[in-house]
C-alpha distance (Angstrom), angle and dihedral (degrees) to the residues before:
residue distance angle dihedral
M1 . . .
T2 3.79 . .
L3 3.80 89.8 .
I4 3.80 89.9 59.8
K5 3.82 91.1 47.7
R6 3.82 92.2 49.0
T7 3.81 92.2 47.3
F8 3.81 91.5 48.1
A9 3.81 91.7 48.5
R10 3.82 91.1 48.7
L11 3.80 92.6 49.8
C12 3.80 92.1 47.4
S13 3.79 92.1 53.3
S14 3.80 97.8 47.0
E15 3.79 137.1 64.1
E16 3.79 88.3 -120.7
G17 3.80 90.7 68.5
A18 3.79 92.8 49.7
T19 3.79 91.0 51.1
L20 3.79 90.8 48.7
V21 3.80 91.0 51.7
E22 3.81 91.2 47.9
Y23 3.80 91.2 52.1
G24 3.80 89.9 47.9
I25 3.80 91.9 52.1
A26 3.81 91.8 46.4
L27 3.80 90.7 49.7
G28 3.80 91.2 49.2
I29 3.80 91.8 50.9
A30 3.81 92.1 47.2
V31 3.80 92.1 50.5
T32 3.81 91.7 47.8
V33 3.81 93.3 49.1
G34 3.81 91.7 45.2
A35 3.80 92.9 50.1
G36 3.79 91.0 47.2
A37 3.79 91.5 50.8
L38 3.80 92.2 49.3
L39 3.80 91.9 49.1
T40 3.80 92.0 47.5
M41 3.79 95.8 46.5
G42 3.80 95.7 37.1
G43 3.80 94.2 83.3
N44 3.79 92.5 45.3
V45 3.79 92.8 51.0
N46 3.80 91.5 47.7
S47 3.81 90.9 50.2
T48 3.80 93.0 47.4
M49 3.80 92.7 48.8
G50 3.81 89.7 49.3
D51 3.80 90.3 52.1
A52 3.81 91.2 49.1
N53 3.80 90.4 49.0
A54 3.80 90.5 51.8
V55 3.81 90.7 51.5
F56 3.80 92.3 50.6
D57 3.80 90.4 46.6
S58 3.80 91.1 52.6
I59 3.81 91.2 48.3
G60 3.80 90.5 50.6
E61 3.80 93.2 49.6
G62 3.79 94.4 53.3
N63 3.78 96.6 42.4
D64 3.81 110.8 48.4
T65 3.82 104.9 -169.9
E66 3.79 99.4 159.2
D67 3.77 115.7 133.5
S68 3.80 111.2 -110.2
G69 3.79 92.1 -152.0
T70 3.79 96.9 -113.4
C-alpha cells in the first residue's frame, strides 16, 4: 500500500503526473465522444442497410437469373 502512496505522491509533485492525468482525461473524452457517435449513428446505419437490403431483394425478385441446371 505504501508503494501506491509513494507513486501517487511522486506523480502529484512532478510534471510527469500532470501529463499522465491530461492524457487520461483526453482519452476519457475521446472514448465518450466515440461511444456517443456510435450510438447516435447506429440506428441510422441499421436503417440504411435495411433499405439497401430491400432494394436488392426487389431486384432479385424481378430478375430471376438462377441456373435451372439444364
